[in-house]
TORKOL-4160 file (C-alpha; in steps of 0.2 Angstrom, whole numbers, padded with zeros to 4 digits, m for minus):
399
<pt num="1" X="0000" Y="0000" Z="0000"/>
<pt num="2" X="0007" Y="0017" Z="m0005"/>
<pt num="3" X="0011" Y="0029" Z="0010"/>
<pt num="4" X="m0002" Y="0042" Z="0004"/>
<pt num="5" X="m0016" Y="0029" Z="0005"/>
<pt num="6" X="m0010" Y="0023" Z="0022"/>
<pt num="7" X="m0010" Y="0041" Z="0028"/>
<pt num="8" X="m0028" Y="0043" Z="0021"/>
<pt num="9" X="m0033" Y="0028" Z="0030"/>
<pt num="10" X="m0026" Y="0034" Z="0047"/>
<pt num="11" X="m0035" Y="0051" Z="0044"/>
<pt num="12" X="m0051" Y="0042" Z="0041"/>
<pt num="13" X="m0049" Y="0032" Z="0057"/>
<pt num="14" X="m0049" Y="0048" Z="0067"/>
<pt num="15" X="m0065" Y="0053" Z="0058"/>
<pt num="16" X="m0072" Y="0036" Z="0061"/>
<pt num="17" X="m0069" Y="0038" Z="0080"/>
<pt num="18" X="m0076" Y="0055" Z="0079"/>
<pt num="19" X="m0092" Y="0051" Z="0071"/>
<pt num="20" X="m0095" Y="0035" Z="0082"/>
<pt num="21" X="m0093" Y="0045" Z="0097"/>
<pt num="22" X="m0108" Y="0056" Z="0094"/>
<pt num="23" X="m0123" Y="0051" Z="0105"/>
<pt num="24" X="m0140" Y="0057" Z="0098"/>
<pt num="25" X="m0153" Y="0062" Z="0110"/>
<pt num="26" X="m0168" Y="0050" Z="0113"/>
<pt num="27" X="m0186" Y="0056" Z="0108"/>
<pt num="28" X="m0199" Y="0059" Z="0121"/>
<pt num="29" X="m0213" Y="0046" Z="0123"/>
<pt num="30" X="m0226" Y="0045" Z="0109"/>
<pt num="31" X="m0240" Y="0052" Z="0120"/>
<pt num="32" X="m0230" Y="0067" Z="0127"/>
<pt num="33" X="m0242" Y="0080" Z="0119"/>
<pt num="34" X="m0244" Y="0093" Z="0133"/>
<pt num="35" X="m0261" Y="0102" Z="0133"/>
<pt num="36" X="m0261" Y="0121" Z="0134"/>
<pt num="37" X="m0269" Y="0121" Z="0151"/>
<pt num="38" X="m0256" Y="0109" Z="0158"/>
<pt num="39" X="m0241" Y="0118" Z="0149"/>
<pt num="40" X="m0228" Y="0128" Z="0158"/>
<pt num="41" X="m0226" Y="0147" Z="0154"/>
<pt num="42" X="m0213" Y="0145" Z="0141"/>
<pt num="43" X="m0222" Y="0130" Z="0132"/>
<pt num="44" X="m0239" Y="0139" Z="0134"/>
<pt num="45" X="m0232" Y="0154" Z="0126"/>
<pt num="46" X="m0226" Y="0144" Z="0111"/>
<pt num="47" X="m0243" Y="0135" Z="0109"/>
<pt num="48" X="m0251" Y="0152" Z="0109"/>
<pt num="49" X="m0239" Y="0158" Z="0096"/>
<pt num="50" X="m0244" Y="0144" Z="0085"/>
<pt num="51" X="m0263" Y="0146" Z="0088"/>
<pt num="52" X="m0261" Y="0164" Z="0082"/>
<pt num="53" X="m0256" Y="0157" Z="0065"/>
<pt num="54" X="m0274" Y="0150" Z="0062"/>
<pt num="55" X="m0286" Y="0162" Z="0054"/>
<pt num="56" X="m0302" Y="0153" Z="0053"/>
<pt num="57" X="m0308" Y="0165" Z="0039"/>
<pt num="58" X="m0293" Y="0159" Z="0028"/>
<pt num="59" X="m0293" Y="0142" Z="0022"/>
<pt num="60" X="m0275" Y="0142" Z="0017"/>
<pt num="61" X="m0269" Y="0146" Z="0035"/>
<pt num="62" X="m0278" Y="0130" Z="0040"/>
<pt num="63" X="m0272" Y="0119" Z="0027"/>
<pt num="64" X="m0254" Y="0125" Z="0029"/>
<pt num="65" X="m0255" Y="0124" Z="0048"/>
<pt num="66" X="m0239" Y="0116" Z="0054"/>
<pt num="67" X="m0230" Y="0115" Z="0038"/>
<pt num="68" X="m0217" Y="0128" Z="0043"/>
<pt num="69" X="m0211" Y="0115" Z="0056"/>
<pt num="70" X="m0204" Y="0105" Z="0041"/>
<pt num="71" X="m0195" Y="0118" Z="0032"/>
<pt num="72" X="m0178" Y="0115" Z="0039"/>
<pt num="73" X="m0180" Y="0096" Z="0039"/>
<pt num="74" X="m0185" Y="0097" Z="0020"/>
<pt num="75" X="m0169" Y="0108" Z="0016"/>
<pt num="76" X="m0158" Y="0094" Z="0024"/>
<pt num="77" X="m0167" Y="0081" Z="0015"/>
<pt num="78" X="m0166" Y="0089" Z="m0002"/>
<pt num="79" X="m0148" Y="0093" Z="0001"/>
<pt num="80" X="m0145" Y="0074" Z="0004"/>
<pt num="81" X="m0155" Y="0069" Z="m0012"/>
<pt num="82" X="m0146" Y="0083" Z="m0023"/>
<pt num="83" X="m0134" Y="0071" Z="m0031"/>
<pt num="84" X="m0143" Y="0055" Z="m0028"/>
<pt num="85" X="m0149" Y="0043" Z="m0043"/>
<pt num="86" X="m0163" Y="0031" Z="m0043"/>
<pt num="87" X="m0150" Y="0017" Z="m0043"/>
<pt num="88" X="m0143" Y="0023" Z="m0026"/>
<pt num="89" X="m0159" Y="0020" Z="m0017"/>
<pt num="90" X="m0164" Y="0003" Z="m0022"/>
<pt num="91" X="m0182" Y="m0003" Z="m0023"/>
<pt num="92" X="m0188" Y="0015" Z="m0017"/>
<pt num="93" X="m0179" Y="0021" Z="m0033"/>
<pt num="94" X="m0187" Y="0008" Z="m0043"/>
<pt num="95" X="m0204" Y="0013" Z="m0038"/>
<pt num="96" X="m0200" Y="0031" Z="m0041"/>
<pt num="97" X="m0193" Y="0027" Z="m0058"/>
<pt num="98" X="m0208" Y="0016" Z="m0063"/>
<pt num="99" X="m0220" Y="0032" Z="m0059"/>
<pt num="100" X="m0209" Y="0043" Z="m0069"/>
<pt num="101" X="m0208" Y="0032" Z="m0084"/>
<pt num="102" X="m0226" Y="0029" Z="m0084"/>
<pt num="103" X="m0230" Y="0047" Z="m0084"/>
<pt num="104" X="m0217" Y="0050" Z="m0098"/>
<pt num="105" X="m0224" Y="0035" Z="m0108"/>
<pt num="106" X="m0208" Y="0024" Z="m0108"/>
<pt num="107" X="m0208" Y="0006" Z="m0106"/>
<pt num="108" X="m0200" Y="0002" Z="m0089"/>
<pt num="109" X="m0193" Y="m0015" Z="m0095"/>
<pt num="110" X="m0183" Y="m0005" Z="m0108"/>
<pt num="111" X="m0174" Y="0005" Z="m0095"/>
<pt num="112" X="m0171" Y="m0009" Z="m0082"/>
<pt num="113" X="m0152" Y="m0013" Z="m0083"/>
<pt num="114" X="m0156" Y="m0029" Z="m0073"/>
<pt num="115" X="m0168" Y="m0036" Z="m0086"/>
<pt num="116" X="m0163" Y="m0051" Z="m0098"/>
<pt num="117" X="m0153" Y="m0044" Z="m0112"/>
<pt num="118" X="m0159" Y="m0047" Z="m0130"/>
<pt num="119" X="m0148" Y="m0057" Z="m0142"/>
<pt num="120" X="m0141" Y="m0041" Z="m0150"/>
<pt num="121" X="m0137" Y="m0034" Z="m0134"/>
<pt num="122" X="m0128" Y="m0050" Z="m0129"/>
<pt num="123" X="m0119" Y="m0050" Z="m0145"/>
<pt num="124" X="m0112" Y="m0033" Z="m0143"/>
<pt num="125" X="m0110" Y="m0033" Z="m0124"/>
<pt num="126" X="m0092" Y="m0037" Z="m0123"/>
<pt num="127" X="m0087" Y="m0025" Z="m0109"/>
<pt num="128" X="m0086" Y="m0039" Z="m0095"/>
<pt num="129" X="m0075" Y="m0052" Z="m0105"/>
<pt num="130" X="m0064" Y="m0037" Z="m0111"/>
<pt num="131" X="m0062" Y="m0030" Z="m0093"/>
<pt num="132" X="m0057" Y="m0048" Z="m0088"/>
<pt num="133" X="m0045" Y="m0049" Z="m0102"/>
<pt num="134" X="m0038" Y="m0033" Z="m0098"/>
<pt num="135" X="m0036" Y="m0036" Z="m0080"/>
<pt num="136" X="m0025" Y="m0051" Z="m0083"/>
<pt num="137" X="m0012" Y="m0040" Z="m0090"/>
<pt num="138" X="m0013" Y="m0025" Z="m0077"/>
<pt num="139" X="0000" Y="m0023" Z="m0063"/>
<pt num="140" X="m0006" Y="m0030" Z="m0047"/>
<pt num="141" X="0000" Y="m0015" Z="m0037"/>
<pt num="142" X="m0011" Y="m0004" Z="m0049"/>
<pt num="143" X="m0026" Y="m0015" Z="m0045"/>
<pt num="144" X="m0024" Y="m0014" Z="m0026"/>
<pt num="145" X="m0022" Y="0004" Z="m0027"/>
<pt num="146" X="m0038" Y="0006" Z="m0037"/>
<pt num="147" X="m0047" Y="m0005" Z="m0024"/>
<pt num="148" X="m0040" Y="0005" Z="m0010"/>
<pt num="149" X="m0045" Y="0021" Z="m0019"/>
<pt num="150" X="m0063" Y="0014" Z="m0021"/>
<pt num="151" X="m0064" Y="0009" Z="m0003"/>
<pt num="152" X="m0058" Y="0027" Z="0003"/>
<pt num="153" X="m0071" Y="0035" Z="m0009"/>
<pt num="154" X="m0085" Y="0024" Z="m0001"/>
<pt num="155" X="m0078" Y="0028" Z="0016"/>
<pt num="156" X="m0078" Y="0046" Z="0014"/>
<pt num="157" X="m0096" Y="0045" Z="0007"/>
<pt num="158" X="m0102" Y="0035" Z="0022"/>
<pt num="159" X="m0094" Y="0047" Z="0034"/>
<pt num="160" X="m0102" Y="0061" Z="0025"/>
<pt num="161" X="m0119" Y="0052" Z="0025"/>
<pt num="162" X="m0116" Y="0049" Z="0045"/>
<pt num="163" X="m0115" Y="0067" Z="0048"/>
<pt num="164" X="m0129" Y="0071" Z="0037"/>
<pt num="165" X="m0139" Y="0059" Z="0046"/>
<pt num="166" X="m0134" Y="0067" Z="0063"/>
<pt num="167" X="m0142" Y="0083" Z="0056"/>
<pt num="168" X="m0157" Y="0074" Z="0049"/>
<pt num="169" X="m0160" Y="0065" Z="0066"/>
<pt num="170" X="m0158" Y="0082" Z="0075"/>
<pt num="171" X="m0170" Y="0090" Z="0063"/>
<pt num="172" X="m0182" Y="0076" Z="0063"/>
<pt num="173" X="m0182" Y="0076" Z="0082"/>
<pt num="174" X="m0186" Y="0095" Z="0082"/>
<pt num="175" X="m0199" Y="0092" Z="0070"/>
<pt num="176" X="m0206" Y="0079" Z="0081"/>
<pt num="177" X="m0207" Y="0091" Z="0096"/>
<pt num="178" X="m0212" Y="0105" Z="0085"/>
<pt num="179" X="m0227" Y="0094" Z="0079"/>
<pt num="180" X="m0232" Y="0092" Z="0097"/>
<pt num="181" X="m0233" Y="0110" Z="0099"/>
<pt num="182" X="m0244" Y="0112" Z="0083"/>
<pt num="183" X="m0255" Y="0098" Z="0089"/>
<pt num="184" X="m0258" Y="0106" Z="0106"/>
<pt num="185" X="m0261" Y="0123" Z="0098"/>
<pt num="186" X="m0273" Y="0115" Z="0086"/>
<pt num="187" X="m0282" Y="0105" Z="0100"/>
<pt num="188" X="m0283" Y="0121" Z="0110"/>
<pt num="189" X="m0290" Y="0131" Z="0095"/>
<pt num="190" X="m0303" Y="0117" Z="0092"/>
<pt num="191" X="m0307" Y="0118" Z="0111"/>
<pt num="192" X="m0309" Y="0137" Z="0109"/>
<pt num="193" X="m0320" Y="0135" Z="0094"/>
<pt num="194" X="m0331" Y="0122" Z="0102"/>
<pt num="195" X="m0333" Y="0130" Z="0119"/>
<pt num="196" X="m0333" Y="0148" Z="0115"/>
<pt num="197" X="m0332" Y="0154" Z="0096"/>
<pt num="198" X="m0345" Y="0143" Z="0089"/>
<pt num="199" X="m0358" Y="0144" Z="0103"/>
<pt num="200" X="m0356" Y="0163" Z="0103"/>
<pt num="201" X="m0359" Y="0163" Z="0085"/>
<pt num="202" X="m0375" Y="0152" Z="0087"/>
<pt num="203" X="m0381" Y="0164" Z="0100"/>
<pt num="204" X="m0378" Y="0178" Z="0088"/>
<pt num="205" X="m0387" Y="0170" Z="0074"/>
<pt num="206" X="m0402" Y="0166" Z="0085"/>
<pt num="207" X="m0403" Y="0184" Z="0091"/>
<pt num="208" X="m0401" Y="0192" Z="0074"/>
<pt num="209" X="m0416" Y="0199" Z="0064"/>
<pt num="210" X="m0424" Y="0188" Z="0050"/>
<pt num="211" X="m0417" Y="0198" Z="0036"/>
<pt num="212" X="m0399" Y="0197" Z="0043"/>
<pt num="213" X="m0401" Y="0179" Z="0049"/>
<pt num="214" X="m0396" Y="0171" Z="0033"/>
<pt num="215" X="m0379" Y="0179" Z="0031"/>
<pt num="216" X="m0376" Y="0175" Z="0050"/>
<pt num="217" X="m0381" Y="0157" Z="0047"/>
<pt num="218" X="m0369" Y="0156" Z="0032"/>
<pt num="219" X="m0355" Y="0163" Z="0043"/>
<pt num="220" X="m0359" Y="0150" Z="0056"/>
<pt num="221" X="m0359" Y="0136" Z="0043"/>
<pt num="222" X="m0342" Y="0142" Z="0036"/>
<pt num="223" X="m0335" Y="0143" Z="0054"/>
<pt num="224" X="m0341" Y="0125" Z="0057"/>
<pt num="225" X="m0333" Y="0119" Z="0041"/>
<pt num="226" X="m0317" Y="0128" Z="0044"/>
<pt num="227" X="m0317" Y="0120" Z="0062"/>
<pt num="228" X="m0319" Y="0103" Z="0054"/>
<pt num="229" X="m0305" Y="0107" Z="0042"/>
<pt num="230" X="m0294" Y="0111" Z="0057"/>
<pt num="231" X="m0299" Y="0095" Z="0065"/>
<pt num="232" X="m0294" Y="0085" Z="0050"/>
<pt num="233" X="m0277" Y="0095" Z="0049"/>
<pt num="234" X="m0274" Y="0091" Z="0067"/>
<pt num="235" X="m0277" Y="0073" Z="0064"/>
<pt num="236" X="m0265" Y="0073" Z="0049"/>
<pt num="237" X="m0252" Y="0081" Z="0061"/>
<pt num="238" X="m0255" Y="0067" Z="0073"/>
<pt num="239" X="m0252" Y="0054" Z="0059"/>
<pt num="240" X="m0236" Y="0064" Z="0053"/>
<pt num="241" X="m0229" Y="0064" Z="0071"/>
<pt num="242" X="m0232" Y="0046" Z="0072"/>
<pt num="243" X="m0223" Y="0043" Z="0056"/>
<pt num="244" X="m0209" Y="0054" Z="0061"/>
<pt num="245" X="m0208" Y="0044" Z="0077"/>
<pt num="246" X="m0205" Y="0029" Z="0067"/>
<pt num="247" X="m0192" Y="0037" Z="0056"/>
<pt num="248" X="m0181" Y="0041" Z="0071"/>
<pt num="249" X="m0175" Y="0023" Z="0075"/>
<pt num="250" X="m0174" Y="0020" Z="0056"/>
<pt num="251" X="m0162" Y="0034" Z="0055"/>
<pt num="252" X="m0152" Y="0028" Z="0070"/>
<pt num="253" X="m0152" Y="0010" Z="0062"/>
<pt num="254" X="m0145" Y="0017" Z="0045"/>
<pt num="255" X="m0132" Y="0027" Z="0055"/>
<pt num="256" X="m0126" Y="0011" Z="0064"/>
<pt num="257" X="m0125" Y="0001" Z="0049"/>
<pt num="258" X="m0115" Y="0015" Z="0040"/>
<pt num="259" X="m0104" Y="0016" Z="0056"/>
<pt num="260" X="m0101" Y="m0002" Z="0055"/>
<pt num="261" X="m0097" Y="m0002" Z="0037"/>
<pt num="262" X="m0085" Y="0013" Z="0039"/>
<pt num="263" X="m0076" Y="0003" Z="0053"/>
<pt num="264" X="m0075" Y="m0012" Z="0042"/>
<pt num="265" X="m0068" Y="m0002" Z="0027"/>
<pt num="266" X="m0055" Y="0006" Z="0038"/>
<pt num="267" X="m0050" Y="m0010" Z="0045"/>
<pt num="268" X="m0049" Y="m0017" Z="0028"/>
<pt num="269" X="m0038" Y="m0002" Z="0023"/>
<pt num="270" X="m0027" Y="m0003" Z="0038"/>
<pt num="271" X="m0026" Y="m0022" Z="0041"/>
<pt num="272" X="m0032" Y="m0032" Z="0026"/>
<pt num="273" X="m0025" Y="m0023" Z="0011"/>
<pt num="274" X="m0007" Y="m0025" Z="0018"/>
<pt num="275" X="m0011" Y="m0044" Z="0021"/>
<pt num="276" X="m0016" Y="m0045" Z="0003"/>
<pt num="277" X="0000" Y="m0038" Z="m0003"/>
<pt num="278" X="0009" Y="m0050" Z="0008"/>
<pt num="279" X="m0001" Y="m0064" Z="0002"/>
<pt num="280" X="0000" Y="m0059" Z="m0016"/>
<pt num="281" X="0019" Y="m0057" Z="m0015"/>
<pt num="282" X="0020" Y="m0075" Z="m0008"/>
<pt num="283" X="0008" Y="m0080" Z="m0023"/>
<pt num="284" X="0020" Y="m0072" Z="m0035"/>
<pt num="285" X="0035" Y="m0081" Z="m0027"/>
<pt num="286" X="0026" Y="m0098" Z="m0027"/>
<pt num="287" X="0020" Y="m0095" Z="m0045"/>
<pt num="288" X="0038" Y="m0091" Z="m0051"/>
<pt num="289" X="0044" Y="m0107" Z="m0041"/>
<pt num="290" X="0032" Y="m0117" Z="m0050"/>
<pt num="291" X="0035" Y="m0110" Z="m0067"/>
<pt num="292" X="0054" Y="m0113" Z="m0064"/>
<pt num="293" X="0051" Y="m0131" Z="m0058"/>
<pt num="294" X="0040" Y="m0133" Z="m0073"/>
<pt num="295" X="0054" Y="m0127" Z="m0084"/>
<pt num="296" X="0067" Y="m0139" Z="m0076"/>
<pt num="297" X="0054" Y="m0153" Z="m0078"/>
<pt num="298" X="0052" Y="m0150" Z="m0096"/>
<pt num="299" X="0071" Y="m0149" Z="m0098"/>
<pt num="300" X="0074" Y="m0166" Z="m0089"/>
<pt num="301" X="0060" Y="m0173" Z="m0100"/>
<pt num="302" X="0068" Y="m0167" Z="m0116"/>
<pt num="303" X="0085" Y="m0174" Z="m0110"/>
<pt num="304" X="0077" Y="m0191" Z="m0106"/>
<pt num="305" X="0068" Y="m0191" Z="m0123"/>
<pt num="306" X="0084" Y="m0187" Z="m0132"/>
<pt num="307" X="0093" Y="m0201" Z="m0123"/>
<pt num="308" X="0080" Y="m0214" Z="m0126"/>
<pt num="309" X="0077" Y="m0209" Z="m0145"/>
<pt num="310" X="0096" Y="m0208" Z="m0148"/>
<pt num="311" X="0099" Y="m0225" Z="m0140"/>
<pt num="312" X="0086" Y="m0232" Z="m0150"/>
<pt num="313" X="0092" Y="m0224" Z="m0167"/>
<pt num="314" X="0109" Y="m0230" Z="m0163"/>
<pt num="315" X="0104" Y="m0248" Z="m0160"/>
<pt num="316" X="0093" Y="m0248" Z="m0176"/>
<pt num="317" X="0106" Y="m0240" Z="m0187"/>
<pt num="318" X="0120" Y="m0252" Z="m0180"/>
<pt num="319" X="0109" Y="m0267" Z="m0183"/>
<pt num="320" X="0107" Y="m0262" Z="m0201"/>
<pt num="321" X="0125" Y="m0257" Z="m0204"/>
<pt num="322" X="0132" Y="m0273" Z="m0197"/>
<pt num="323" X="0120" Y="m0284" Z="m0207"/>
<pt num="324" X="0126" Y="m0275" Z="m0223"/>
<pt num="325" X="0144" Y="m0277" Z="m0218"/>
<pt num="326" X="0142" Y="m0296" Z="m0216"/>
<pt num="327" X="0134" Y="m0298" Z="m0232"/>
<pt num="328" X="0144" Y="m0305" Z="m0247"/>
<pt num="329" X="0145" Y="m0296" Z="m0264"/>
<pt num="330" X="0132" Y="m0308" Z="m0270"/>
<pt num="331" X="0120" Y="m0318" Z="m0260"/>
<pt num="332" X="0122" Y="m0337" Z="m0261"/>
<pt num="333" X="0103" Y="m0338" Z="m0263"/>
<pt num="334" X="0104" Y="m0326" Z="m0277"/>
<pt num="335" X="0118" Y="m0336" Z="m0285"/>
<pt num="336" X="0109" Y="m0352" Z="m0283"/>
<pt num="337" X="0093" Y="m0345" Z="m0290"/>
<pt num="338" X="0103" Y="m0338" Z="m0305"/>
<pt num="339" X="0112" Y="m0355" Z="m0308"/>
<pt num="340" X="0095" Y="m0364" Z="m0307"/>
<pt num="341" X="0087" Y="m0352" Z="m0319"/>
<pt num="342" X="0102" Y="m0354" Z="m0331"/>
<pt num="343" X="0101" Y="m0373" Z="m0330"/>
<pt num="344" X="0083" Y="m0373" Z="m0334"/>
<pt num="345" X="0086" Y="m0361" Z="m0348"/>
<pt num="346" X="0098" Y="m0373" Z="m0356"/>
<pt num="347" X="0087" Y="m0388" Z="m0353"/>
<pt num="348" X="0072" Y="m0379" Z="m0360"/>
<pt num="349" X="0082" Y="m0373" Z="m0375"/>
<pt num="350" X="0088" Y="m0392" Z="m0378"/>
<pt num="351" X="0071" Y="m0398" Z="m0376"/>
<pt num="352" X="0064" Y="m0385" Z="m0388"/>
<pt num="353" X="0077" Y="m0390" Z="m0401"/>
<pt num="354" X="0074" Y="m0408" Z="m0399"/>
<pt num="355" X="0055" Y="m0406" Z="m0401"/>
<pt num="356" X="0058" Y="m0394" Z="m0416"/>
<pt num="357" X="0069" Y="m0407" Z="m0425"/>
<pt num="358" X="0056" Y="m0421" Z="m0421"/>
<pt num="359" X="0042" Y="m0410" Z="m0428"/>
<pt num="360" X="0053" Y="m0406" Z="m0444"/>
<pt num="361" X="0057" Y="m0425" Z="m0447"/>
<pt num="362" X="0039" Y="m0430" Z="m0445"/>
<pt num="363" X="0034" Y="m0416" Z="m0457"/>
<pt num="364" X="0047" Y="m0421" Z="m0469"/>
<pt num="365" X="0040" Y="m0439" Z="m0468"/>
<pt num="366" X="0022" Y="m0433" Z="m0471"/>
<pt num="367" X="0027" Y="m0423" Z="m0485"/>
<pt num="368" X="0036" Y="m0438" Z="m0494"/>
<pt num="369" X="0020" Y="m0449" Z="m0490"/>
<pt num="370" X="0009" Y="m0435" Z="m0498"/>
<pt num="371" X="0021" Y="m0434" Z="m0513"/>
<pt num="372" X="0020" Y="m0453" Z="m0516"/>
<pt num="373" X="0002" Y="m0454" Z="m0514"/>
<pt num="374" X="0000" Y="m0439" Z="m0527"/>
<pt num="375" X="0010" Y="m0448" Z="m0539"/>
<pt num="376" X="0002" Y="m0464" Z="m0537"/>
<pt num="377" X="m0015" Y="m0456" Z="m0541"/>
<pt num="378" X="m0008" Y="m0448" Z="m0556"/>
<pt num="379" X="m0001" Y="m0464" Z="m0562"/>
<pt num="380" X="m0018" Y="m0473" Z="m0560"/>
<pt num="381" X="m0026" Y="m0459" Z="m0571"/>
<pt num="382" X="m0014" Y="m0461" Z="m0585"/>
<pt num="383" X="m0016" Y="m0480" Z="m0586"/>
<pt num="384" X="m0035" Y="m0477" Z="m0589"/>
<pt num="385" X="m0031" Y="m0467" Z="m0605"/>
<pt num="386" X="m0044" Y="m0454" Z="m0602"/>
<pt num="387" X="m0035" Y="m0441" Z="m0612"/>
<pt num="388" X="m0031" Y="m0432" Z="m0596"/>
<pt num="389" X="m0017" Y="m0444" Z="m0592"/>
<pt num="390" X="m0005" Y="m0437" Z="m0605"/>
<pt num="391" X="m0008" Y="m0419" Z="m0600"/>
<pt num="392" X="m0008" Y="m0424" Z="m0582"/>
<pt num="393" X="0008" Y="m0433" Z="m0583"/>
<pt num="394" X="0015" Y="m0419" Z="m0593"/>
<pt num="395" X="0010" Y="m0407" Z="m0579"/>
<pt num="396" X="0019" Y="m0417" Z="m0566"/>
<pt num="397" X="0037" Y="m0415" Z="m0563"/>
<pt num="398" X="0048" Y="m0431" Z="m0566"/>
<pt num="399" X="0055" Y="m0440" Z="m0551"/>
């Protein structure tokens, strides 16, 4: 870990100790709404001051009764939400986004980054594999530095949130107490209307002449309607106070979670990251040793393969050479075969010659017999004196 990161982590540790040391005040009981008649002098003055905000003839003063108490609380909430995106608030942000997209006419599924991607999006979505590929060739120390920077950013954000939640808690508690004053003022005003103002108005209507009674009666009805509006407004303030009461422990719970996360992040920066570096350094050494051992193994395997292959080649070549050296110029089998073939050739030549001589002798004998037979035939024909004998005998050659 670089010295700058270690220094930032130590500085953050002091901030963590500072925010964890803050003790937030506890809210009063849920039913601690003090009526006007039971309030002490300072509180009764505050209640009467809020009662003075009510103008029964002005509907807006009734509708907005108690809204001023939420001004500071709203400012803090708005400042905390100024740079927040929907994705940062989880399911609540999803619900808000659904409403906005419905109003705008967009399809919520088209804007949901967690939906199942289409085949085209899967085809072109190469960020994750490319990021993994790139990470393989990045320096380990650079990756650790990026992790620590990211953790420091989260830590600072959480520390800021914790302080903002402290202010939010204090303003919420003030709003909670302020609502009690407004509720007491509203109930006191309702009691005043029910016991004094409205009965006095009713007597005034009863004592008014007939021609003026209609206007007075309308004023009485308007007063009663305004009184009912005020009662509903006080009831809403009571509900708001109850919800505010429930939000106080929620803020405390979020704060405690943030404090735990900040402590864990700081412990990771101070203790875990150096341990990472040590373990990664060991991993580098182990990997390099394994690679060296693999290279040595491959070299030994190559040596053994060369020795075995050379020995086998030497044996095969020596056998072939020695066999060729021990052979004569001519193989006895070849000489014997050649001699046998020569003898056979001579014998076949003599046999063919004898057979040819015998065939010639037989042919000569047959020629003599045919010639003798032909002569005898011609002689016989001459003896018969056919007239052809002389011609025939003249045509035959003399023996």
